[in-house]
Every structure is written in C-alpha cells, then in structure tokens.
C-alpha positions as CSV (number, residue, x, y, z in Angstrom):
1,F,13.9,101.9,-28.6
2,V,14.4,98.9,-26.4
3,F,12.5,99.3,-23.2
4,S,14.1,97.3,-20.4
5,I,12.9,96.6,-16.9
6,L,14.9,96.0,-13.8
7,I,12.9,94.0,-11.3
8,V,14.5,94.2,-7.9
9,S,14.6,90.7,-6.3
10,S,12.8,91.9,-3.2
11,L,9.8,93.1,-5.2
12,F,7.3,90.9,-3.4
13,G,9.3,90.4,-0.2
14,Q,7.2,93.0,1.7
15,V,3.8,91.9,0.5
16,A,1.8,90.0,3.1
17,N,-1.5,88.3,2.7
18,E,-2.3,89.8,-0.7
19,D,-4.5,88.0,-3.2
20,K,-2.3,85.8,-5.3
21,I,-4.2,86.5,-8.5
22,Q,-3.7,90.2,-8.2
23,I,0.0,89.7,-7.6
24,M,0.2,87.3,-10.5
25,N,-1.4,90.0,-12.7
26,L,1.1,92.5,-11.5
27,K,3.9,90.2,-12.5
28,K,2.3,89.7,-15.9
29,L,2.2,93.4,-16.4
30,L,5.9,93.6,-15.7
31,A,6.6,90.7,-18.0
32,A,4.7,92.4,-20.8
33,F,7.0,95.4,-20.4
34,N,10.0,93.1,-20.5
35,D,8.9,91.6,-23.7
36,D,7.6,94.9,-25.1
37,A,4.4,93.0,-25.8
38,P,1.3,95.0,-24.9
39,K,-1.1,92.6,-26.6
40,S,0.0,89.8,-24.1
41,A,-1.1,92.1,-21.3
42,R,-4.7,92.5,-22.5
43,K,-6.0,89.5,-20.5
44,I,-5.0,91.1,-17.2
45,F,-7.1,94.2,-17.7
46,S,-10.7,94.5,-16.6
47,K,-13.7,94.5,-18.9
48,K,-14.1,98.2,-18.5
49,N,-10.5,98.8,-19.5
50,K,-10.8,96.5,-22.5
51,K,-13.6,98.7,-23.8
52,L,-11.6,101.9,-23.2
53,L,-8.4,100.2,-24.5
54,P,-9.1,98.2,-27.7
55,K,-6.2,96.3,-29.1
56,K,-5.0,99.3,-31.2
57,K,-5.0,101.6,-28.2
58,L,-3.3,99.2,-25.8
59,G,0.0,99.7,-27.6
60,L,-0.5,103.5,-27.1
61,L,-0.9,102.9,-23.4
62,F,2.5,101.2,-23.3
63,A,4.0,103.9,-25.4
64,E,2.6,106.5,-23.0
65,L,4.1,104.7,-20.0
66,K,7.4,104.7,-21.8
67,R,7.2,108.3,-22.7
68,N,6.5,109.3,-19.1
69,G,9.3,107.1,-17.9
70,G,12.7,106.1,-19.1
71,N,14.7,103.0,-20.0
72,I,14.5,101.3,-16.6
73,L,11.5,100.4,-14.5
74,G,12.6,99.4,-11.0
75,A,10.0,97.7,-8.8
76,K,11.0,98.1,-5.1
77,N,8.0,97.7,-2.8
78,T,4.4,96.6,-3.0
79,Y,1.7,97.3,-0.4
80,R,-2.0,96.7,-0.3
81,V,-3.9,99.8,1.0
82,S,-7.4,98.4,0.5
83,E,-9.1,95.3,-1.0
84,D,-9.0,96.8,-4.5
85,H,-6.0,99.0,-4.4
86,I,-2.3,98.1,-4.5
87,I,0.4,100.7,-4.4
88,S,3.6,99.5,-6.0
89,N,6.8,101.5,-6.1
90,L,7.2,100.9,-9.8
91,I,9.8,103.5,-10.6
92,F,10.2,105.0,-14.0
93,E,13.7,106.6,-14.0
94,Q,15.2,108.8,-16.6
95,K,18.3,110.9,-16.3
96,G,17.6,114.6,-15.7
97,M,13.9,113.9,-15.1
98,P,11.8,113.5,-11.9
99,D,10.8,109.9,-11.0
100,N,7.3,108.6,-11.7
101,Y,5.5,105.9,-9.7
102,L,2.4,103.9,-10.4
103,H,-0.8,103.2,-8.6
104,L,-2.5,100.0,-9.6
105,F,-6.3,99.3,-9.0
106,F,-8.1,96.0,-9.4
107,D,-11.7,95.1,-10.0
108,S,-13.8,92.3,-8.2
109,E,-12.3,89.7,-10.6
110,N,-8.8,90.7,-9.7
111,K,-8.1,92.3,-13.1
112,I,-6.2,95.6,-13.4
113,D,-8.9,98.2,-13.4
114,G,-6.7,101.3,-13.5
115,I,-3.1,102.5,-13.8
116,R,-2.1,106.0,-12.9
117,F,1.1,107.8,-12.1
118,K,1.7,109.1,-8.7
119,P,4.2,111.8,-8.2
120,D,6.0,110.8,-5.1
121,R,7.8,107.8,-3.7
122,I,6.2,107.6,-0.3
123,I,4.3,104.5,0.6
124,Y,1.7,104.7,3.3
125,P,0.6,101.7,5.3
126,P,-3.1,100.8,5.6
127,F,-5.3,102.7,8.0
128,N,-8.6,102.0,9.9
129,T,-10.9,103.7,12.4
130,T,-8.4,103.4,15.2
131,S,-5.6,105.1,13.2
132,T,-4.5,108.6,14.4
133,L,-3.8,111.6,12.2
134,E,-0.2,111.6,13.4
135,E,0.2,108.0,12.2
136,L,-1.2,108.8,8.8
137,V,1.1,111.8,8.4
138,Q,4.3,110.1,9.8
139,P,5.5,108.6,6.5
140,Y,5.4,112.0,4.8
141,I,7.1,113.9,7.6
142,E,9.8,111.2,7.9
143,D,10.9,111.5,4.3
144,E,14.3,113.1,4.1
145,E,13.1,115.7,1.5
146,T,10.1,117.1,3.3
147,L,10.2,119.9,5.8
148,G,7.1,121.6,7.2
149,L,3.4,120.8,7.0
150,V,0.1,122.5,8.2
151,I,-3.1,120.6,8.1
152,G,-6.6,122.1,8.6
153,I,-9.7,120.0,9.1
154,L,-13.3,121.1,9.1
155,K,-15.8,118.4,10.2
156,Q,-19.5,119.1,10.8
157,G,-18.7,122.7,11.7
158,E,-15.7,122.2,13.9
159,E,-12.3,123.0,12.7
160,E,-8.8,121.9,14.0
161,F,-5.3,122.6,12.8
162,F,-2.1,120.4,13.0
163,S,1.5,121.5,12.5
164,F,4.6,119.5,11.7
165,G,8.3,120.3,10.9
166,E,9.9,123.7,10.3
167,T,9.3,126.9,8.4
168,E,12.9,126.9,7.2
169,I,15.8,124.4,7.4
170,D,17.2,124.4,11.0
171,S,15.0,127.3,12.1
172,G,13.4,125.4,14.9
173,K,10.2,127.2,14.2
174,Q,7.1,125.2,13.4
175,P,4.6,126.5,10.9
176,D,1.0,127.1,12.0
177,K,-2.4,128.0,10.6
178,N,-1.3,131.6,10.0
179,S,1.9,130.7,8.1
180,I,1.8,131.9,4.5
181,F,2.6,129.5,1.7
182,Q,2.8,129.8,-2.1
183,I,-0.4,127.9,-3.1
184,S,0.2,127.8,-6.9
185,S,-2.7,125.9,-8.6
186,I,-5.1,126.2,-5.6
187,S,-5.3,129.8,-7.0
188,K,-7.7,128.4,-9.7
189,L,-10.4,128.0,-7.1
190,F,-10.4,131.8,-6.5
191,T,-10.7,132.4,-10.3
192,G,-13.6,129.9,-10.5
193,V,-15.5,131.7,-7.8
194,I,-14.8,135.2,-9.2
195,F,-16.0,133.9,-12.6
196,A,-19.2,132.7,-10.9
197,H,-19.6,136.2,-9.4
198,E,-19.4,137.6,-13.0
199,I,-22.1,135.1,-14.1
200,R,-24.4,136.0,-11.3
201,E,-23.9,139.8,-11.2
202,K,-23.9,140.3,-15.0
203,E,-26.4,137.5,-15.8
204,L,-23.9,136.0,-18.3
205,G,-25.2,133.2,-20.5
206,K,-23.5,129.7,-20.1
207,K,-22.3,129.8,-23.7
208,L,-21.0,133.4,-23.6
209,N,-17.8,133.6,-25.6
210,I,-14.7,135.8,-25.2
211,G,-15.7,138.2,-28.0
212,E,-19.1,138.8,-26.5
213,Y,-17.7,139.2,-23.0
214,H,-14.7,141.4,-23.7
215,S,-15.0,143.0,-27.2
216,E,-11.5,144.6,-27.0
217,F,-9.8,141.2,-26.8
218,P,-7.0,141.4,-29.4
219,F,-6.8,137.8,-30.6
220,D,-9.6,137.4,-33.2
221,K,-9.5,133.6,-33.5
222,L,-10.1,133.2,-29.8
223,K,-13.2,135.4,-29.7
224,K,-15.6,132.4,-30.2
225,V,-14.0,130.4,-27.3
226,E,-16.5,130.1,-24.5
227,L,-15.6,131.3,-21.1
228,V,-16.9,128.2,-19.4
229,H,-14.5,126.1,-21.5
230,L,-11.6,128.1,-20.1
231,A,-12.9,127.4,-16.5
232,T,-13.3,123.6,-17.2
233,H,-10.0,123.0,-19.1
234,T,-11.8,122.0,-22.3
235,T,-10.4,124.5,-24.8
236,G,-7.6,122.3,-26.1
237,M,-5.0,124.8,-24.9
238,K,-1.7,123.5,-23.8
239,R,-0.9,123.1,-20.2
240,D,1.9,125.7,-20.2
241,F,3.7,128.0,-22.6
242,P,6.7,126.4,-24.4
243,I,9.4,125.7,-21.9
244,S,12.6,123.6,-22.5
245,K,12.7,120.3,-20.7
246,N,15.6,121.3,-18.6
247,K,13.9,124.6,-17.6
248,Y,10.6,122.9,-16.9
249,F,12.0,120.9,-14.0
250,S,14.2,123.8,-12.7
251,E,13.6,125.8,-9.5
252,D,12.0,128.6,-11.4
253,P,10.5,127.3,-14.7
254,F,8.4,130.4,-15.6
255,E,11.0,133.1,-15.0
256,D,11.7,133.7,-18.7
257,I,8.0,133.7,-19.8
258,K,7.1,137.2,-21.0
259,Y,4.0,138.8,-22.5
260,D,5.4,138.1,-26.0
261,D,5.0,134.3,-25.3
262,F,1.4,135.0,-24.4
263,E,0.8,136.8,-27.7
264,N,2.8,134.3,-29.8
265,Y,0.9,131.3,-28.4
266,F,-2.5,132.8,-29.3
267,N,-1.4,134.3,-32.6
268,Q,0.6,131.3,-33.9
269,D,0.4,128.1,-31.9
270,Y,-3.3,127.8,-30.8
271,T,-6.2,126.9,-32.9
272,P,-9.6,126.3,-31.2
273,P,-10.8,122.8,-31.7
274,K,-14.0,122.2,-33.6
275,K,-15.6,120.4,-30.7
276,A,-14.4,122.5,-27.8
277,G,-15.9,121.7,-24.4
278,K,-15.9,118.0,-24.6
279,K,-12.3,116.9,-24.2
280,Y,-10.5,117.7,-20.9
281,A,-6.9,118.9,-21.1
282,Y,-5.6,120.7,-18.0
283,S,-4.3,124.2,-18.9
284,N,-2.7,126.8,-16.8
285,I,-2.9,129.0,-19.9
286,G,-6.6,128.7,-20.1
287,M,-7.3,129.5,-16.5
288,G,-4.8,132.4,-16.6
289,L,-6.5,133.8,-19.6
290,L,-9.9,133.6,-17.9
291,A,-8.6,135.7,-14.9
292,Y,-6.9,138.1,-17.3
293,L,-10.2,138.7,-19.2
294,I,-12.2,139.2,-16.0
295,A,-9.6,141.7,-14.7
296,K,-9.6,143.6,-18.1
297,E,-13.4,143.7,-18.3
298,N,-13.6,145.2,-14.8
299,N,-10.7,147.7,-15.3
300,T,-8.7,146.3,-12.4
301,S,-6.1,143.6,-11.5
302,I,-7.2,140.1,-10.8
303,E,-5.6,140.5,-7.3
304,N,-7.7,143.6,-6.5
305,H,-10.9,142.1,-7.9
306,I,-10.6,138.8,-6.0
307,R,-9.5,140.6,-2.8
308,E,-12.6,142.8,-3.0
309,K,-15.1,140.1,-3.9
310,I,-13.7,137.1,-1.9
311,C,-10.9,137.9,0.5
312,N,-12.4,141.0,2.1
313,D,-15.8,139.3,2.4
314,L,-14.3,136.3,4.2
315,S,-11.7,138.2,6.2
316,M,-8.9,136.4,4.4
317,E,-6.2,138.8,5.5
318,S,-3.2,136.6,4.5
319,T,-4.2,135.9,0.9
320,W,-2.4,137.9,-1.7
321,I,-0.6,137.8,-5.0
322,N,1.8,140.6,-4.0
323,L,2.4,140.1,-0.3
324,P,2.5,143.3,1.8
325,E,5.7,143.9,3.6
326,E,4.1,143.3,7.0
327,K,3.1,139.8,5.9
328,Y,6.6,138.6,5.1
329,E,7.3,137.6,8.6
330,L,4.6,135.0,8.3
331,K,5.8,133.5,5.0
332,V,7.5,130.2,5.0
333,G,10.4,129.3,2.7
334,S,10.4,127.0,-0.3
335,H,12.5,123.9,-0.4
336,K,13.6,121.3,-3.0
337,R,15.5,118.1,-2.2
338,G,16.5,119.4,1.2
339,T,17.7,122.8,0.0
340,A,16.2,126.3,0.4
341,I,15.1,127.8,-2.9
342,S,13.4,131.0,-4.0
343,D,9.6,131.0,-4.6
344,F,9.0,130.5,-8.3
345,S,8.1,133.4,-10.5
346,I,4.6,133.8,-12.1
347,P,4.0,136.2,-15.0
348,D,1.0,138.4,-14.2
349,F,-1.1,136.9,-17.1
350,L,-0.9,133.5,-15.2
351,D,-1.7,134.9,-11.8
352,G,-5.3,133.6,-11.9
353,A,-3.9,130.1,-12.5
354,M,-1.2,129.9,-9.9
355,G,-0.1,133.2,-8.5
356,W,-1.5,133.4,-5.0
357,Y,-0.1,133.1,-1.5
358,S,-2.4,132.1,1.4
359,S,-2.5,130.4,4.9
360,A,-4.3,127.4,6.1
361,D,-6.6,129.6,8.3
362,D,-7.6,131.7,5.3
363,L,-8.3,128.6,3.1
364,M,-10.4,127.1,5.9
365,K,-12.6,130.2,5.7
366,F,-12.9,129.6,2.0
367,I,-13.8,126.0,2.6
368,R,-16.4,126.8,5.2
369,R,-18.1,129.4,2.9
370,S,-18.1,126.9,0.0
371,L,-19.6,124.1,2.1
372,K,-22.6,126.2,3.2
373,A,-23.2,127.7,-0.2
374,S,-26.5,127.3,-2.0
375,S,-26.6,127.0,-5.8
376,N,-27.9,130.6,-5.9
377,D,-24.6,132.2,-4.8
378,P,-21.2,132.2,-6.6
379,Y,-19.6,129.7,-4.3
380,G,-22.3,127.1,-4.9
381,L,-22.5,127.9,-8.6
382,S,-18.8,127.3,-9.0
383,L,-19.2,123.8,-7.4
384,E,-21.8,122.6,-9.9
385,N,-20.7,120.3,-12.7
386,W,-20.1,122.6,-15.8
387,S,-18.1,120.1,-17.9
388,K,-19.4,118.2,-20.9
389,S,-16.4,115.9,-20.9
390,K,-17.3,112.3,-20.7
391,Y,-14.7,111.3,-18.1
392,N,-14.0,114.5,-16.2
393,K,-16.5,116.3,-13.9
394,M,-15.5,119.9,-13.4
395,G,-16.8,122.9,-11.5
396,L,-15.6,126.4,-12.3
397,G,-12.0,125.9,-11.3
398,W,-12.9,123.0,-9.0
399,Q,-12.0,119.4,-9.9
400,A,-14.1,116.5,-8.9
401,Y,-12.5,113.4,-7.5
402,E,-15.0,110.5,-7.4
403,F,-14.7,107.5,-5.0
404,G,-17.7,105.3,-5.5
405,E,-20.8,107.2,-4.5
406,I,-18.7,110.0,-2.8
407,T,-17.4,113.0,-4.7
408,Y,-14.7,115.2,-3.3
409,W,-14.3,118.7,-4.8
410,G,-11.0,120.5,-4.7
411,H,-7.6,121.2,-6.2
412,S,-4.0,120.3,-5.7
413,A,-1.0,122.6,-5.8
414,Q,2.6,121.8,-6.8
415,A,5.4,124.2,-7.2
416,P,9.2,123.6,-7.3
417,G,9.5,124.2,-3.6
418,S,5.9,123.9,-2.1
419,G,2.7,121.9,-2.4
420,G,-0.8,121.8,-1.2
421,L,-4.3,120.3,-1.5
422,L,-7.7,121.6,-0.7
423,L,-10.7,119.1,-0.6
424,L,-14.3,119.2,0.6
425,S,-17.2,116.8,0.7
426,K,-20.6,118.5,0.5
427,E,-22.4,115.2,1.4
428,K,-20.4,114.8,4.7
429,E,-19.7,118.5,5.4
430,I,-16.0,117.8,5.7
431,G,-13.2,120.0,4.5
432,L,-9.4,119.5,4.4
433,V,-6.5,121.8,3.6
434,I,-2.8,120.7,3.5
435,L,0.1,123.1,2.9
436,S,3.7,122.1,2.5
437,N,6.9,124.0,2.1
438,A,8.8,121.3,0.2
439,H,8.5,119.9,-3.3
440,I,7.2,116.4,-2.3
441,P,3.5,116.3,-3.3
442,V,0.8,115.9,-0.6
443,D,-1.9,114.5,-2.9
444,Q,-1.5,110.9,-1.6
445,L,-1.5,112.0,2.0
446,G,-4.5,114.3,1.4
447,F,-6.7,111.7,-0.1
448,R,-5.8,109.2,2.6
449,L,-6.7,111.8,5.3
450,M,-10.0,112.6,3.6
451,N,-10.9,108.9,3.3
452,W,-9.9,108.5,7.0
453,L,-12.2,111.4,7.9
454,M,-15.0,109.9,6.0
455,L,-14.5,106.6,7.6
456,N,-14.8,108.3,11.0
457,S,-17.5,110.7,10.1
458,G,-20.3,108.9,12.0
459,K,-22.8,109.9,9.3
C-alpha cells in the first residue's frame, strides 16, 4: 500500500544547537519514507547497521516500521538528550491502535546507529548533575493521562521513596511506598529467582528439559524443551495466546483466555525450533509455563511457593497474586486515558509471567537482596547471563540493558491501567523501582532516572 508521511511544518522549530548533519540524516530518513525508497536511506545508517541490515534486509526494516505504524507518520518535536541521542516525536498513527514513537541514535560519524520504538509520547528535556529528581519526573506527572507514581531509590545502601499524584481520580490521596500496584511483567523476576532456587536445591543441570524435570507433563512434543530456554525467552514461543486485535488493546485483553487455549497452543500451534536457545523472542507463554511446571513439580501453587521461598524470607508482606482482604485498602486503582478501569485478568497458568501485586517497599527489599547476592545463592544465580542469543543478554527472568560499559538488570511492566520498572546496577550498587497506576509507560522516565543516579553516584 502507499505509505504517506505528514511532516508537520514545525518539525525542527524546537531544535536548538543540534548537529546539522544529524538533522540532515533525520530529514533523509523521512524523505525515504515519503518516496517508499529504503535503498536511498542506506547511506544514512552507520557501518554497524549496514552489516546488520544488508540491502535485502533494509526493505524489511521499512516494512516492519510500516507494520507497526499506519498510513501517516507525523513528526512533531525533536529534542537532543545527549550527544548521540535524539528523541523525535515521529508518530505512527493507525485507527484503533495505540500510537508508536521513535528513538533515534547516532554514531560518532553522525550516521543513524539505531532506531527503536518508544511506547509513549512524553519528551523529556536534557539533564545534568544539578538536575533534581522532581525536574526529571515533572514531564511524566504533567501529562494529562498519568495519575499516581511512587519511586524508590537504593544508592550505596541508603534508600529513599518519592510519591506523586493520586491513588484514584479526585481522591486527594497520594500513593506511598506501601501502596499496592499490579506489577504485571515484573512478576517474571520472582519466577526467575524461584527457578534458581530449584536449580540450587535440586542440583538441576543447565540443559535439563521439561520431560526430565516433570515427567507427568502432558504435551509430548514439549518435553525436550529446556527449562533455561523458557526463562530466557529463547523457545520460539509466541508472546501471548491468540487474541484479536481489538481485544489485545482493550482494558482486559486476557479475560477470555482459558485453559483450553493453553492446551490448544501446545498441541496444535507450537513446534519447538531446531536451534532453540539462540534466538530471543519475548514470551509471556514461556515464562508462565516455567512457573506452572515449578508449581506442579512441588505440588503447590506458584503463589504459595514464591511466598514461602522469597516473600516470607524477605518480609515482603504486600506481595501476592490473590490479595488478602486486609490488603485491599492499600491497593491503588488502575487508569487508562484518564478513566478508572478494573485491574486486568490473568489466567492462573500465566501468573508466573504477570500475575503479581506488590508495593515499592517490598520491591526495594527484593532489589536490596539481589544487589548483595553472591553467585552461590539463587538471587545471584538468576542475575548471571544464561542466554546464548547473540544480541540479547538474559538472566533467569532478568533482562540486561547495556549502556556502554554499564549494564542494568531489571524488567519493565505494562498493563492496560498500570506500569512499572525495576532496575539495578551491580557495579554501582544502585537500585530503582517505579510504580504507576496509569497506562502511560514509565520506561523512558526510569532509564533517565537511572542514568541520572549513575551520573551522580560519585564512584
């Protein structure tokens, strides 16, 4: 189809003191979209990208950008946030679908070194050593579709919490470190650590497969899938069970998923790849299956098992899948586009992937324990690199985010009405948790806060 681009006339009106070559290359990228001519864009990519994107694959990149977006690309603002990083509100808009935005990165020769989607529209100004946390958070809080936010920081042993906004619309009540949020995919970190417990306590081999671990598993063709591949998203399983496009972006996308979908996927839709373990493909199904297997093998629920091995040990009293009645007064609401919505439903066979509730205070205890862990205990074991994927370093449940010589370990969370991010740096002994009760992601904000903490670490 014809892929047209609307370039707002004020595109470069807000850019000040940027390198003209980088801006020129940004214009060339937009022009290549206008002309539907990916080959003409080849010159503006870095040498590294040219190796990753030979001529035949460059067209696939453009096709992927089109697939993720729609028929109009609107460019509204461009800001420089560092010498090699420009954020541009290049908006892919498609009716009935959420907006996508782009991050653009440049190398030392001012060639585009990376393009990635960012899931929110917020543009943050540059920061430095004199910036305050409140200044960094302000653009997020001022967005009309955000509501409440709790931030916890652990820096060289000292922790501090910051609160913003409200627990519910017009409640006048501010969330705090004890407020309980739906933490969706941060749940995967608990599953990773409980898997590491299994490895340590039962002396499991690194290549142990499902059939060897849980002989009663009913799906024969999965029995040779290795458990580590489930924990590192390298099984080739889909991200989620089949959901219609309209349902996927609804307030409760998983409410109609039943155990039959679980069975049908493994019996009919999934075939283990011949070279499992090498190609990263994020999968809620895979992580949910890992937790399901651990629970079955230990004759318990994944909630009881994790609460026994992790929550009770760390005094994480507000971390549950099924919140006790007395904890409901601490739970914040979920919100989407300025409207209160119900928390989204999670089928029990996906609880290990995204079924947990927790508080900033509890997650800070988890961070503190993980930072002081040695490689001989489950927390440290889960934070080692277990992935054979060429481009994605993975712990057990943990994702690695590399910035030059620094690696952050953590996981983000995104639900229809809440979001979160947990990060830590073992090198700098810094930890960060952010929990939000609105649908606007906190990833951008979280990585900026982490970089700001590193800049001011004094180490």
